[in-house]
N, CA, C and O atoms as CSV, one atom per row, in Angstrom:
chain,resi,resn,atom,element,x,y,z
A,1,MET,N,N,132.635,114.626,181.962
A,1,MET,CA,C,132.972,115.923,181.727
A,1,MET,C,C,131.980,116.713,180.967
A,1,MET,O,O,131.442,116.154,180.011
A,2,ARG,N,N,131.681,117.853,181.234
A,2,ARG,CA,C,130.744,118.633,180.542
A,2,ARG,C,C,131.351,119.224,179.303
A,2,ARG,O,O,132.469,119.738,179.352
A,3,GLN,N,N,130.624,119.168,178.143
A,3,GLN,CA,C,131.125,119.494,176.835
A,3,GLN,C,C,130.221,120.475,176.204
A,3,GLN,O,O,129.018,120.237,176.102
A,4,TRP,N,N,130.775,121.615,175.759
A,4,TRP,CA,C,130.109,122.639,174.921
A,4,TRP,C,C,130.039,122.093,173.433
A,4,TRP,O,O,130.956,121.435,172.942
A,5,HIS,N,N,128.936,122.403,172.794
A,5,HIS,CA,C,128.764,122.049,171.483
A,5,HIS,C,C,128.537,123.294,170.656
A,5,HIS,O,O,127.813,124.183,171.105
A,6,LYS,N,N,129.106,123.407,169.487
A,6,LYS,CA,C,128.619,124.529,168.588
A,6,LYS,C,C,128.058,123.824,167.253
A,6,LYS,O,O,128.672,122.984,166.594
A,7,ASP,N,N,126.889,124.283,167.006
A,7,ASP,CA,C,126.090,123.761,165.883
A,7,ASP,C,C,126.023,122.206,165.820
A,7,ASP,O,O,125.964,121.565,164.771
A,8,GLY,N,N,126.038,121.737,166.944
A,8,GLY,CA,C,125.841,120.247,167.167
A,8,GLY,C,C,127.213,119.492,167.198
A,8,GLY,O,O,127.240,118.263,167.258
A,9,ILE,N,N,128.274,120.198,167.158
A,9,ILE,CA,C,129.652,119.561,167.199
A,9,ILE,C,C,130.409,119.847,168.429
A,9,ILE,O,O,130.583,121.025,168.740
A,10,ALA,N,N,130.876,118.904,169.161
A,10,ALA,CA,C,131.660,119.165,170.319
A,10,ALA,C,C,132.926,120.153,170.054
A,10,ALA,O,O,133.577,120.075,169.012
A,11,ILE,N,N,133.205,121.038,171.028
A,11,ILE,CA,C,134.230,122.021,170.885
A,11,ILE,C,C,134.981,121.964,172.106
A,11,ILE,O,O,134.438,121.737,173.187
A,12,ASP,N,N,136.316,122.178,171.960
A,12,ASP,CA,C,137.207,122.243,173.216
A,12,ASP,C,C,137.298,123.847,173.598
A,12,ASP,O,O,136.773,124.730,172.920
A,13,ASP,N,N,137.981,124.043,174.686
A,13,ASP,CA,C,138.140,125.416,175.221
A,13,ASP,C,C,138.837,126.376,174.227
A,13,ASP,O,O,138.551,127.573,174.204
A,14,VAL,N,N,139.811,125.791,173.361
A,14,VAL,CA,C,140.439,126.594,172.457
A,14,VAL,C,C,139.486,127.038,171.440
A,14,VAL,O,O,139.445,128.229,171.131
A,15,GLU,N,N,138.673,126.126,170.866
A,15,GLU,CA,C,137.665,126.365,169.901
A,15,GLU,C,C,136.613,127.458,170.369
A,15,GLU,O,O,136.178,128.324,169.609
A,16,LEU,N,N,136.267,127.331,171.648
A,16,LEU,CA,C,135.378,128.091,172.322
A,16,LEU,C,C,135.765,129.549,172.365
A,16,LEU,O,O,134.957,130.439,172.101
A,17,GLY,N,N,137.109,129.790,172.729
A,17,GLY,CA,C,137.702,131.141,172.690
A,17,GLY,C,C,137.750,131.770,171.291
A,17,GLY,O,O,137.574,132.966,171.059
A,18,ASP,N,N,138.021,130.770,170.350
A,18,ASP,CA,C,138.029,131.266,168.901
A,18,ASP,C,C,136.736,131.759,168.337
A,18,ASP,O,O,136.714,132.383,167.276
A,19,LEU,N,N,135.668,131.496,169.018
A,19,LEU,CA,C,134.325,132.013,168.534
A,19,LEU,C,C,134.286,133.562,168.448
A,19,LEU,O,O,133.566,134.124,167.621
A,20,ALA,N,N,135.025,134.198,169.264
A,20,ALA,CA,C,135.025,135.586,169.370
A,20,ALA,C,C,136.090,136.230,168.427
A,20,ALA,O,O,136.256,137.449,168.440
A,21,SER,N,N,136.861,135.356,167.553
A,21,SER,CA,C,138.004,136.005,166.829
A,21,SER,C,C,137.447,136.776,165.680
A,21,SER,O,O,138.225,137.514,165.076
A,22,SER,N,N,136.210,136.703,165.299
A,22,SER,CA,C,135.615,137.567,164.279
A,22,SER,C,C,134.186,137.641,164.540
A,22,SER,O,O,133.663,136.870,165.345
A,23,ASP,N,N,133.530,138.511,163.916
A,23,ASP,CA,C,131.982,138.711,164.022
A,23,ASP,C,C,131.356,137.401,163.664
A,23,ASP,O,O,131.721,136.823,162.640
A,24,CYS,N,N,130.435,136.894,164.445
A,24,CYS,CA,C,129.826,135.570,164.104
A,24,CYS,C,C,128.495,135.389,164.938
A,24,CYS,O,O,128.191,136.080,165.910
A,25,ASP,N,N,127.807,134.433,164.452
A,25,ASP,CA,C,126.621,134.178,165.132
A,25,ASP,C,C,126.511,132.536,165.152
A,25,ASP,O,O,126.517,131.905,164.095
A,26,ALA,N,N,126.423,131.962,166.292
A,26,ALA,CA,C,126.453,130.464,166.473
A,26,ALA,C,C,125.553,129.983,167.490
A,26,ALA,O,O,125.269,130.642,168.491
A,27,LEU,N,N,125.050,128.695,167.203
A,27,LEU,CA,C,124.249,128.095,168.336
A,27,LEU,C,C,125.171,127.154,169.063
A,27,LEU,O,O,125.910,126.346,168.500
A,28,CYS,N,N,125.065,127.330,170.375
A,28,CYS,CA,C,125.800,126.531,171.292
A,28,CYS,C,C,125.030,125.898,172.251
A,28,CYS,O,O,123.930,126.352,172.567
A,29,GLU,N,N,125.543,124.784,172.801
A,29,GLU,CA,C,124.641,123.935,173.761
A,29,GLU,C,C,125.522,123.362,174.913
A,29,GLU,O,O,126.675,122.984,174.707
A,30,LEU,N,N,124.993,123.323,175.988
A,30,LEU,CA,C,125.818,122.640,177.134
A,30,LEU,C,C,124.653,121.968,177.853
A,30,LEU,O,O,123.615,122.586,178.091
A,31,ASP,N,N,124.850,120.631,178.212
A,31,ASP,CA,C,123.935,119.821,178.956
A,31,ASP,C,C,122.418,119.997,178.616
A,31,ASP,O,O,121.535,119.951,179.473
A,32,GLY,N,N,122.202,120.204,177.273
A,32,GLY,CA,C,120.859,120.299,176.774
A,32,GLY,C,C,120.215,121.732,176.818
A,32,GLY,O,O,119.061,121.942,176.446
A,33,VAL,N,N,120.981,122.610,177.259
A,33,VAL,CA,C,120.563,124.056,177.438
A,33,VAL,C,C,121.224,124.858,176.105
A,33,VAL,O,O,122.440,125.015,175.996
A,34,ARG,N,N,120.396,125.269,175.259
A,34,ARG,CA,C,120.724,125.847,174.005
A,34,ARG,C,C,120.812,127.407,174.168
A,34,ARG,O,O,119.931,128.030,174.760
A,35,LEU,N,N,121.883,127.992,173.633
A,35,LEU,CA,C,122.191,129.438,173.591
A,35,LEU,C,C,122.665,129.798,172.276
A,35,LEU,O,O,123.259,129.023,171.527
A,36,ARG,N,N,122.343,131.164,171.988
A,36,ARG,CA,C,122.824,131.690,170.836
A,36,ARG,C,C,123.950,132.650,171.145
A,36,ARG,O,O,123.779,133.539,171.979
A,37,PHE,N,N,124.989,132.516,170.562
A,37,PHE,CA,C,126.233,133.393,170.746
A,37,PHE,C,C,126.428,134.238,169.639
A,37,PHE,O,O,126.345,133.744,168.514
A,38,THR,N,N,126.695,135.529,169.790
A,38,THR,CA,C,126.979,136.562,168.884
A,38,THR,C,C,128.077,137.340,169.220
A,38,THR,O,O,128.197,137.803,170.355
A,39,ALA,N,N,128.908,137.532,168.317
A,39,ALA,CA,C,129.994,138.479,168.505
A,39,ALA,C,C,129.944,139.600,167.362
A,39,ALA,O,O,129.929,139.306,166.167
A,40,GLU,N,N,129.923,140.760,167.788
A,40,GLU,CA,C,129.686,141.920,166.819
A,40,GLU,C,C,130.629,143.072,167.109
A,40,GLU,O,O,130.769,143.500,168.255
A,41,THR,N,N,131.250,143.550,166.106
A,41,THR,CA,C,132.230,144.775,166.243
A,41,THR,C,C,131.256,145.983,165.960
A,41,THR,O,O,130.519,146.010,164.975
A,42,VAL,N,N,131.314,146.912,166.846
A,42,VAL,CA,C,130.533,148.067,166.776
A,42,VAL,C,C,131.567,149.244,166.486
A,42,VAL,O,O,132.415,149.565,167.318
A,43,ALA,N,N,131.444,149.824,165.321
A,43,ALA,CA,C,132.467,150.905,164.941
A,43,ALA,C,C,131.911,152.162,165.597
A,43,ALA,O,O,130.726,152.361,165.866
A,44,GLN,N,N,133.027,153.055,165.835
A,44,GLN,CA,C,132.787,154.314,166.206
A,44,GLN,C,C,131.913,155.142,165.405
A,44,GLN,O,O,132.120,155.065,164.194
A,45,GLN,N,N,130.981,155.918,165.784
A,45,GLN,CA,C,130.134,156.756,164.960
A,45,GLN,C,C,130.872,158.110,164.664
A,45,GLN,O,O,131.678,158.581,165.466
A,46,PRO,N,N,130.594,158.641,163.609
A,46,PRO,CA,C,131.349,159.928,163.187
A,46,PRO,C,C,131.105,161.100,164.192
A,46,PRO,O,O,131.952,161.986,164.313
A,47,TRP,N,N,129.964,161.103,164.901
A,47,TRP,CA,C,129.650,162.123,165.890
A,47,TRP,C,C,130.203,161.932,167.287
A,47,TRP,O,O,130.115,162.806,168.149
A,48,GLN,N,N,130.789,160.726,167.482
A,48,GLN,CA,C,131.345,160.399,168.713
A,48,GLN,C,C,132.785,161.003,168.745
A,48,GLN,O,O,133.362,161.211,167.678
A,49,PRO,N,N,133.397,161.299,169.972
A,49,PRO,CA,C,134.763,161.800,170.162
A,49,PRO,C,C,135.869,160.826,169.431
A,49,PRO,O,O,135.664,159.612,169.421
A,50,VAL,N,N,136.895,161.311,168.898
A,50,VAL,CA,C,137.800,160.411,168.236
A,50,VAL,C,C,138.545,159.682,169.233
A,50,VAL,O,O,138.916,160.193,170.289
A,51,ALA,N,N,138.780,158.397,168.869
A,51,ALA,CA,C,139.539,157.398,169.795
A,51,ALA,C,C,140.556,156.706,168.810
A,51,ALA,O,O,140.326,156.642,167.602
A,52,ALA,N,N,141.715,156.183,169.401
A,52,ALA,CA,C,142.715,155.580,168.519
A,52,ALA,C,C,142.182,154.351,167.973
A,52,ALA,O,O,142.445,154.056,166.807
A,53,HIS,N,N,141.397,153.539,168.757
A,53,HIS,CA,C,141.058,152.319,168.233
A,53,HIS,C,C,139.769,152.320,167.554
A,53,HIS,O,O,139.687,151.640,166.531
A,54,GLY,N,N,138.747,152.971,167.951
A,54,GLY,CA,C,137.623,153.342,167.176
A,54,GLY,C,C,136.439,152.228,167.111
A,54,GLY,O,O,135.437,152.445,166.430
A,55,ALA,N,N,136.595,151.080,167.816
A,55,ALA,CA,C,135.542,150.105,167.830
A,55,ALA,C,C,135.599,149.224,169.038
A,55,ALA,O,O,136.641,149.111,169.685
A,56,ALA,N,N,134.511,148.606,169.347
A,56,ALA,CA,C,134.385,147.627,170.524
A,56,ALA,C,C,133.669,146.428,169.937
A,56,ALA,O,O,132.993,146.474,168.909
A,57,VAL,N,N,133.873,145.363,170.669
A,57,VAL,CA,C,133.324,144.155,170.376
A,57,VAL,C,C,132.284,143.739,171.462
A,57,VAL,O,O,132.601,143.715,172.651
A,58,VAL,N,N,131.105,143.431,171.049
A,58,VAL,CA,C,129.993,143.119,171.982
A,58,VAL,C,C,129.789,141.627,171.672
A,58,VAL,O,O,129.585,141.191,170.540
A,59,LEU,N,N,129.868,140.845,172.861
A,59,LEU,CA,C,129.554,139.481,172.966
A,59,LEU,C,C,128.373,139.100,173.600
A,59,LEU,O,O,128.250,139.447,174.775
A,60,THR,N,N,127.477,138.459,173.075
A,60,THR,CA,C,126.138,138.294,173.710
A,60,THR,C,C,125.973,136.598,173.767
A,60,THR,O,O,126.336,135.902,172.819
A,61,LEU,N,N,125.491,136.136,174.771
A,61,LEU,CA,C,125.241,134.644,175.015
A,61,LEU,C,C,123.710,134.650,175.624
A,61,LEU,O,O,123.456,134.966,176.787
A,62,ARG,N,N,122.797,134.275,174.707
A,62,ARG,CA,C,121.379,134.299,175.098
A,62,ARG,C,C,120.680,132.931,174.978
A,62,ARG,O,O,120.772,132.292,173.930
A,63,GLN,N,N,119.981,132.469,176.038
A,63,GLN,CA,C,119.399,131.165,176.035
A,63,GLN,C,C,118.145,131.191,175.146
A,63,GLN,O,O,117.343,132.124,175.188
A,64,ILE,N,N,118.018,130.182,174.383
A,64,ILE,CA,C,116.839,130.048,173.410
A,64,ILE,C,C,116.003,128.800,173.914
A,64,ILE,O,O,116.547,127.937,174.601
A,65,ASP,N,N,114.804,128.732,173.593
A,65,ASP,CA,C,113.947,127.660,174.054
A,65,ASP,C,C,113.875,127.538,175.533
A,65,ASP,O,O,113.858,126.394,175.987
A,66,CYS,N,N,113.835,128.451,176.275
A,66,CYS,CA,C,113.812,128.543,177.644
A,66,CYS,C,C,112.433,128.070,178.356
A,66,CYS,O,O,111.398,128.646,178.021
A,67,PRO,N,N,112.391,127.175,179.197
A,67,PRO,CA,C,111.094,126.818,179.648
A,67,PRO,C,C,110.459,128.121,180.378
A,67,PRO,O,O,111.187,128.985,180.867
A,68,GLN,N,N,109.187,128.185,180.410
A,68,GLN,CA,C,108.498,129.350,180.877
A,68,GLN,C,C,108.717,129.487,182.439
A,68,GLN,O,O,108.694,130.613,182.936
A,69,ALA,N,N,108.940,128.302,183.270
A,69,ALA,CA,C,109.136,128.379,184.573
A,69,ALA,C,C,110.371,128.960,185.060
A,69,ALA,O,O,110.524,129.363,186.212
A,70,ALA,N,N,111.328,128.992,184.063
A,70,ALA,CA,C,112.763,129.357,184.429
A,70,ALA,C,C,113.084,130.716,183.875
A,70,ALA,O,O,112.437,131.104,182.902
A,71,ASP,N,N,114.003,131.467,184.387
A,71,ASP,CA,C,114.500,132.742,183.817
A,71,ASP,C,C,115.469,132.291,182.818
A,71,ASP,O,O,116.216,131.351,183.091
A,72,PRO,N,N,115.527,132.937,181.574
A,72,PRO,CA,C,116.480,132.773,180.717
A,72,PRO,C,C,117.849,133.216,180.988
A,72,PRO,O,O,118.003,134.166,181.755
A,73,ILE,N,N,118.954,132.594,180.404
A,73,ILE,CA,C,120.404,133.227,180.604
A,73,ILE,C,C,120.467,134.071,179.526
A,73,ILE,O,O,120.052,133.823,178.394
A,74,TYR,N,N,121.088,135.247,179.974
A,74,TYR,CA,C,121.128,136.341,179.054
A,74,TYR,C,C,122.491,137.182,179.507
A,74,TYR,O,O,122.407,138.042,180.384
A,75,LEU,N,N,123.540,136.927,178.963
A,75,LEU,CA,C,124.854,137.530,179.290
A,75,LEU,C,C,125.448,138.356,178.221
A,75,LEU,O,O,125.474,137.941,177.062
A,76,VAL,N,N,125.922,139.496,178.551
A,76,VAL,CA,C,126.544,140.415,177.590
A,76,VAL,C,C,127.824,141.027,178.136
A,76,VAL,O,O,127.865,141.496,179.273
A,77,GLU,N,N,128.900,141.018,177.292
A,77,GLU,CA,C,130.236,141.565,177.688
A,77,GLU,C,C,130.716,142.357,176.459
A,77,GLU,O,O,130.278,142.117,175.334
A,78,TYR,N,N,131.550,143.225,176.690
A,78,TYR,CA,C,132.269,143.920,175.556
A,78,TYR,C,C,133.740,144.156,175.886
A,78,TYR,O,O,134.161,144.119,177.042
A,79,THR,N,N,134.424,144.377,174.927
A,79,THR,CA,C,135.815,144.498,174.953
A,79,THR,C,C,136.275,145.550,174.012
A,79,THR,O,O,135.699,145.679,172.932
A,80,ASP,N,N,137.260,146.302,174.342
A,80,ASP,CA,C,137.845,147.419,173.422
A,80,ASP,C,C,139.321,147.274,173.794
A,80,ASP,O,O,139.639,147.402,174.976
A,81,ALA,N,N,140.239,147.016,172.864
A,81,ALA,CA,C,141.697,147.006,173.137
A,81,ALA,C,C,142.234,148.348,173.565
A,81,ALA,O,O,143.286,148.434,174.198
A,82,GLY,N,N,141.528,149.371,173.229
A,82,GLY,CA,C,141.831,150.590,173.752
A,82,GLY,C,C,143.010,151.280,173.052
A,82,GLY,O,O,143.644,150.650,172.206
A,83,PRO,N,N,143.323,152.492,173.350
A,83,PRO,CA,C,144.292,153.309,172.564
A,83,PRO,C,C,145.673,152.881,173.039
A,83,PRO,O,O,145.950,153.003,174.232
A,84,LEU,N,N,146.526,152.404,172.204
A,84,LEU,CA,C,147.946,152.166,172.615
A,84,LEU,C,C,148.852,153.008,171.697
A,84,LEU,O,O,150.006,153.247,172.051
A,85,ALA,N,N,148.359,153.469,170.518
A,85,ALA,CA,C,149.352,154.066,169.663
A,85,ALA,C,C,149.286,155.682,170.028
A,85,ALA,O,O,148.366,156.269,170.597
A,86,SER,N,N,150.355,156.150,169.604
A,86,SER,CA,C,150.576,157.655,169.715
A,86,SER,C,C,150.431,158.299,168.399
A,86,SER,O,O,150.736,157.655,167.395
A,87,ALA,N,N,149.984,159.539,168.300
A,87,ALA,CA,C,149.821,160.197,167.025
A,87,ALA,C,C,151.289,160.571,166.451
A,87,ALA,O,O,151.429,160.847,165.259
A,88,THR,N,N,152.161,160.568,167.182
A,88,THR,CA,C,153.510,160.908,166.746
A,88,THR,C,C,154.514,159.766,167.079
A,88,THR,O,O,155.004,159.618,168.198
A,89,CYS,N,N,154.788,158.932,165.950
A,89,CYS,CA,C,155.711,157.891,166.095
A,89,CYS,C,C,156.484,157.611,164.810
A,89,CYS,O,O,156.109,158.044,163.721
A,90,ALA,N,N,157.504,156.920,164.968
A,90,ALA,CA,C,158.328,156.681,163.763
A,90,ALA,C,C,157.592,155.456,163.071
A,90,ALA,O,O,156.835,154.764,163.752
A,91,ALA,N,N,157.795,155.185,161.765
A,91,ALA,CA,C,157.156,154.209,160.968
A,91,ALA,C,C,157.320,152.801,161.728
A,91,ALA,O,O,156.347,152.078,161.942
A,92,ARG,N,N,158.514,152.497,162.085
A,92,ARG,CA,C,158.792,151.182,162.705
A,92,ARG,C,C,157.973,151.185,164.011
A,92,ARG,O,O,157.305,150.186,164.274
A,93,GLN,N,N,157.981,152.187,164.801
A,93,GLN,CA,C,157.307,152.226,166.198
A,93,GLN,C,C,155.735,152.051,165.990
A,93,GLN,O,O,155.069,151.373,166.773
A,94,CYS,N,N,155.151,152.736,164.831
A,94,CYS,CA,C,153.789,152.608,164.597
A,94,CYS,C,C,153.488,151.203,164.108
A,94,CYS,O,O,152.413,150.716,164.456
A,95,ARG,N,N,154.265,150.529,163.382
A,95,ARG,CA,C,154.083,149.126,163.079
A,95,ARG,C,C,154.025,148.279,164.304
A,95,ARG,O,O,153.148,147.423,164.418
A,96,GLN,N,N,154.932,148.485,165.233
A,96,GLN,CA,C,155.065,147.695,166.366
A,96,GLN,C,C,153.796,147.978,167.306
A,96,GLN,O,O,153.239,147.096,167.961
A,97,LEU,N,N,153.428,149.275,167.286
A,97,LEU,CA,C,152.163,149.578,167.993
A,97,LEU,C,C,150.961,148.929,167.524
A,97,LEU,O,O,150.122,148.439,168.281
A,98,ALA,N,N,150.883,148.932,166.150
A,98,ALA,CA,C,149.668,148.400,165.490
A,98,ALA,C,C,149.625,146.856,165.754
A,98,ALA,O,O,148.553,146.281,165.945
A,99,ASP,N,N,150.828,146.207,165.757
A,99,ASP,CA,C,150.969,144.701,166.065
A,99,ASP,C,C,150.438,144.541,167.482
A,99,ASP,O,O,149.619,143.665,167.760
A,100,ALA,N,N,150.913,145.389,168.357
A,100,ALA,CA,C,150.457,145.249,169.747
A,100,ALA,C,C,149.116,145.464,170.057
A,100,ALA,O,O,148.601,144.885,171.013
A,101,VAL,N,N,148.394,146.366,169.229
A,101,VAL,CA,C,146.903,146.617,169.336
A,101,VAL,C,C,146.225,145.351,168.796
A,101,VAL,O,O,145.231,144.924,169.383
A,102,GLU,N,N,146.652,144.795,167.828
A,102,GLU,CA,C,145.992,143.631,167.238
A,102,GLU,C,C,146.147,142.462,168.130
A,102,GLU,O,O,145.163,141.738,168.280
A,103,ILE,N,N,147.256,142.179,168.745
A,103,ILE,CA,C,147.534,141.072,169.689
A,103,ILE,C,C,146.719,141.357,170.929
A,103,ILE,O,O,146.104,140.406,171.412
A,104,THR,N,N,146.632,142.557,171.517
A,104,THR,CA,C,145.768,142.948,172.696
A,104,THR,C,C,144.311,142.663,172.242
A,104,THR,O,O,143.587,141.963,172.950
A,105,ASP,N,N,143.925,143.127,171.217
A,105,ASP,CA,C,142.445,142.930,170.723
A,105,ASP,C,C,142.046,141.462,170.657
A,105,ASP,O,O,140.980,141.085,171.145
A,106,ARG,N,N,142.880,140.643,170.065
A,106,ARG,CA,C,142.646,139.266,169.902
A,106,ARG,C,C,142.587,138.566,171.333
A,106,ARG,O,O,141.654,137.827,171.645
A,107,THR,N,N,143.585,138.836,172.122
A,107,THR,CA,C,143.631,138.443,173.490
A,107,THR,C,C,142.471,138.706,174.311
A,107,THR,O,O,141.890,137.844,174.971
A,108,ALA,N,N,142.108,140.107,174.237
A,108,ALA,CA,C,140.865,140.435,174.972
A,108,ALA,C,C,139.535,139.817,174.546
A,108,ALA,O,O,138.674,139.528,175.377
A,109,ARG,N,N,139.384,139.621,173.242
A,109,ARG,CA,C,138.254,138.999,172.732
A,109,ARG,C,C,138.228,137.544,173.185
A,109,ARG,O,O,137.160,137.075,173.577
A,110,ARG,N,N,139.384,136.765,173.157
A,110,ARG,CA,C,139.317,135.325,173.675
A,110,ARG,C,C,138.963,135.259,175.094
A,110,ARG,O,O,138.170,134.426,175.532
A,111,TYR,N,N,139.628,136.248,175.900
A,111,TYR,CA,C,139.447,136.107,177.321
A,111,TYR,C,C,137.905,136.476,177.739
A,111,TYR,O,O,137.319,135.815,178.597
A,112,ILE,N,N,137.342,137.496,177.121
A,112,ILE,CA,C,136.029,137.793,177.284
A,112,ILE,C,C,135.147,136.717,176.981
A,112,ILE,O,O,134.256,136.387,177.765
A,113,CYS,N,N,135.348,136.132,175.857
A,113,CYS,CA,C,134.510,135.090,175.269
A,113,CYS,C,C,134.507,133.785,176.266
A,113,CYS,O,O,133.486,133.208,176.639
A,114,THR,N,N,135.742,133.464,176.594
A,114,THR,CA,C,135.908,132.433,177.568
A,114,THR,C,C,135.254,132.658,178.876
A,114,THR,O,O,134.638,131.730,179.401
A,115,GLU,N,N,135.335,133.787,179.428
A,115,GLU,CA,C,134.498,134.250,180.769
A,115,GLU,C,C,133.102,134.130,180.465
A,115,GLU,O,O,132.376,133.583,181.295
A,116,LEU,N,N,132.611,134.578,179.356
A,116,LEU,CA,C,131.243,134.597,179.125
A,116,LEU,C,C,130.652,133.127,179.304
A,116,LEU,O,O,129.676,132.865,180.007
A,117,PHE,N,N,131.420,132.172,178.533
A,117,PHE,CA,C,130.820,130.840,178.520
A,117,PHE,C,C,131.099,130.185,179.950
A,117,PHE,O,O,130.308,129.355,180.399
A,118,ARG,N,N,132.193,130.556,180.628
A,118,ARG,CA,C,132.408,130.054,182.045
A,118,ARG,C,C,131.237,130.395,182.849
A,118,ARG,O,O,130.697,129.520,183.525
A,119,ARG,N,N,130.746,131.748,182.829
A,119,ARG,CA,C,129.638,132.205,183.633
A,119,ARG,C,C,128.296,131.446,183.250
A,119,ARG,O,O,127.517,131.068,184.125
A,120,ALA,N,N,128.083,131.257,181.992
A,120,ALA,CA,C,126.977,130.557,181.496
A,120,ALA,C,C,127.074,129.068,182.060
A,120,ALA,O,O,126.056,128.511,182.470
A,121,GLN,N,N,128.210,128.487,182.073
A,121,GLN,CA,C,128.423,127.111,182.638
A,121,GLN,C,C,128.039,126.994,184.053
A,121,GLN,O,O,127.339,126.071,184.468
A,122,ASP,N,N,128.547,128.029,184.857
A,122,ASP,CA,C,128.250,128.056,186.216
A,122,ASP,C,C,126.801,128.272,186.475
A,122,ASP,O,O,126.290,127.709,187.443
A,123,ILE,N,N,126.072,129.058,185.675
A,123,ILE,CA,C,124.570,129.208,185.857
A,123,ILE,C,C,123.944,127.854,185.448
A,123,ILE,O,O,123.082,127.421,186.214
A,124,ILE,N,N,124.249,127.122,184.354
A,124,ILE,CA,C,123.649,125.917,184.029
A,124,ILE,C,C,123.845,124.945,185.046
A,124,ILE,O,O,122.894,124.312,185.504
A,125,GLY,N,N,125.271,124.751,185.512
A,125,GLY,CA,C,125.342,124.000,186.585
A,125,GLY,C,C,124.644,124.223,187.985
A,125,GLY,O,O,124.335,123.305,188.745
A,126,GLY,N,N,124.468,125.376,188.188
A,126,GLY,CA,C,123.702,125.706,189.344
A,126,GLY,C,C,122.274,125.312,189.217
A,126,GLY,O,O,121.672,124.823,190.173
A,127,ASP,N,N,121.702,125.518,188.024
A,127,ASP,CA,C,120.297,125.051,187.697
A,127,ASP,C,C,120.110,123.544,187.997
A,127,ASP,O,O,119.144,123.074,188.598
A,128,GLN,N,N,121.220,122.804,187.471
A,128,GLN,CA,C,121.019,121.352,187.489
A,128,GLN,C,C,121.273,120.832,189.042
A,128,GLN,O,O,120.713,119.826,189.478
A,129,ALA,N,N,122.096,121.560,189.745
A,129,ALA,CA,C,122.396,121.075,191.122
A,129,ALA,C,C,121.233,121.289,191.984
A,129,ALA,O,O,121.079,120.543,192.950
A,130,ALA,N,N,120.341,122.292,191.722
A,130,ALA,CA,C,119.255,122.645,192.582
A,130,ALA,C,C,118.114,121.580,192.604
A,130,ALA,O,O,117.117,121.757,193.303
């Protein structure tokens, strides 16, 4: 079974998804292919239109130490939980909406991270099958 490693330690699918739970930078490896994973929250700039959420998360997976004969793997995805809250809501409703935004954000980050690594795994598997 193919196993992802983070900083030299084997990780499972749950730990793989958890990489995106906060901003981070990690070395990951699969079948000898080394990649740098980064998760970065990009805040809304003051000159941009106002949005309820105000930030997006950019996830990047970039191959390092790529042989010159091969094209490096470079994958980028982003997620934004999006506006769920209304400007006019009761205190209890606002708290429920804030909780929903937080859950949506965590779920979206995990999903996009897992998909990013799955796509990289497909590319790495395709290289080895050729």
